[in-house]
Each structure stands twice: as C-alpha cells, then as structure tokens.
N, C-alpha and C positions, 0 to 999 in steps of 0.2 A: 904723501902718506895715504895708504889705502883706506877705504871706508871701514873695513874690518878692524884695522889697527886703531882708527879714531874711536870706533864704538867700544873696543876693549879698553882704551884709555878712559873713556867716559864712565864705564862700569867700575873700573878700579878707583876712580876719583870718588864716585858715589859711595862705594864700599868703605873707603877710608873715612869719609864723613860719618858713616854709621858707626864705625869703630870708636871715634872720639866723642860722639854726641852722648851726653849723659842719659841713662835710662831713667826717665822722670817718674816711672811708676813701677819700680822694681822692688815690690814688697819682699821682706825677708820671711823665712820660715815657710815650710810647706803646709798644706792643709786646705780645708774648704773655707777660705776667707770670703766674707761678704762685705761689699762696700757699705760704709756707714757715713752719714752726712750730719754730724752734730752742728747745732747752731753755736754762736759765740757772742760775747759782748766785749767791747773795747774798754780797756782800763788805762787812763792817763792820770798820773799822780806826780806832783812835784814838777820837775823839769822834763817829764816824759811826754813825748808827742808821737802820734801815730798818723801816718798818711798812707792809706792803702795797705801795702804789705811791707812798708818801711817803718822801723821802730827806732826812735832816737831818745837818748838822754843828752840834753844839751848843756848840762852844767857839770862841774867837777866837785859837787858837794860830797863829802864823805860822811854825812849824817842826814837823817831824815829819809822819808820814803820817796824813792825816785823809780817810777815804773812806766813803761809803755808796752802794753801786752794785749793779747787776745786770750780770753778765758772761755774754753769750750764747755759744752754741756756735760753734766755729771752722768756717770754710768755705774752700775753695780753688777758684780758677778761676770762670768764669762772671761774671754780673752780679747783684748783690744790692742790694736796696733796703730801707731801714729807714724807717719812718714813726712818729712819735709826737708828742704834744702835751704841752708842759710849762707849768706855772703856778708861778711863785715865790710862795709864801705869805708869806714874810718873809725879809729879808736884811739882816743887820747887818754883813756882811763884803763882800768883793769878790774878783774874779778866781777864780771857782769854775768848774771844768769840769763841764758838764752832759751832754754826749754825746761819745763817743769811738769812733773806728775804730782798732783796733790791727792792726799787721802783725807784723813780727819785734820791734817795739817800738812806742812811741807814734807813731802815723802822722798822724792828724787828731784834734785835740781842740777842740771847740767850747766856749768858756767865756764867762762873763758878768761884767761889772763892775757895781758898785753903781748906776751911772747908767742901766743898761739896754743898754749896748753889748755886742753879741756879737762875739767875735773868735776867730781861729785862734791857739791857743797857740804852735804852731810858726810863728814869723815875725811874729806879732802883727797880721796883716792884719784890718781890720774886716770882719765878715761882714754885720751889720745892726744896727739899733737896735731899741728897742721892747720889750726883755725886762724890763719893770718889774714891780714887785710887783702881783699880782692880774691880770695880763694873760696870756691863753693864747696860746702861740706854737707853730706847727706846724713840725716839723723833718723833712725827708726827706734822706737821704743815699743816693746811688747809687754803688756801687763796682763799676766795670767792671774786673775784675782784669786787670792787664797793660796797661791803657790809662789811664783817668782815674777820679778820685773827685770826685763833684759834690755840692754841698750846696745845698739849697733851704730858704728860710725863707718860711713862709706861701704856698708854691706858686711862689715866684720864685727862679730860679737866682742864687746869691750868690757861689759859690766853686768853682773847679775846680783840682785839682792832679793831678800824675802819680800813677798807681797801679802800682807794680812788680808783677811776678808773685810769687806766694807765697800764704801763708795769712793770713786776717784774722778778726777777730771784733768785734762791737759791744758797747759798754758804755753805760749811762746811769745817772743819779743825781746825786750831788754829790761832787766830788773837789777838794781844795785844791791849786791849782797852786803851783809853787815860789815865786811872788810873791804868793800869795793868802792869805786867812784867812776863817774863818766868823765868825759863824754864818749858816746858811741853812736854809730849809725849802722843798723843791720837790716838787711832785706831777706825775708822768707819767701819761698816760692814752692810750687807744686805740693801743696799741703793735701794729704790724703789720710783717710782713716778706714780701717777694716775691723771686723769683729767675727768671732766664731764661738 
C-alpha cells in the first residue's frame, strides 16, 4: 500500500470519528451568548445520594421526599440557557424528574418514565422519547424571562411555555415526582450555562 493511500485512510478514519463524536458544547439558538458560571449546592434527601456527577435514588419508595440534585444559583431577567447531557445508568422505577427550572415554585420539570418517554410534569405533555438506559441525551433549556421557556432535546425544539417575570434557578439530578418511584442512577456531563 502506498504512503499516500495510508495517509488518506488515516484522514478518513479521523474524519469518521469527528462525525460520530458528540458536540459537547453545541448551544442552541443564535445570538451573542456569554458564558455564565453559576455556583450550586448539592441536595440529598431520603434515599437520594450524589457522587460527583452521578445522582441516585436507591429505594423504591412511592411516598416521601426522595431527591439527589444540584441546585444552581438564582437569576432574574434576561435570557438564560442551560445545556447538559444525561445518561441513565440503571432504572428500576419510573416518573423521575431529571431537569428542573424553578420560579416562585416548580415551573418546568422534565421527567422520564421507565420506557424512555420524557415528559413535562406540569400538564403531562410528551417532550420526546429515547431516554433509555445507556443512551446519552442532550438537554437545552432557554428561559427568556418575561417571555418564553423553550426546551430542546438533542438540538430539536420540543416544548415552549410562557415564562412570567421573576427569579428562576436550574436544578438537575434525580427527583421522585408525586406519581413516581426509584430506583434510578443517572449521570450528567458537560454542564454549561450562557446568558444574554
């Protein structure tokens, strides 16, 4: 095999890797986004436990508060974007909230059922499918305070709701909804925030 053919083969192999590698920092929506680095605190309640970026509910309780989450800093006004990738490592339960946007109370909660359906807890609307064990899912939420809150799954717009004026914050991890139960183990990665 000639050196030129070997080089071409190497270039094609590298290019194919680039095509299948996830774009870890592929923010949605155009505009003059600026990186934002909010702080957070860890919340572990009931059978919830957090180890680094892995969040677990270790029990199958269908009552009581069960949560393992990060609660990020509060913001007011402007437009704020969250991006993160989650992968469910194991799931013996169902109806677990993985990503939340809070206002004066629960505002938008993205939850998952055992079959992989992602839905909005407030109202029950289906957001997307495909959140099965071992599959990585990219989530972006864009909260234009005083206008709309938009949710993207793997880069596609899936949900839009009104966003009243006020203060908000983001949460991620694993939280048992009122109709849900564990166990679950989920790992979040490549968490980023922007504002404009």
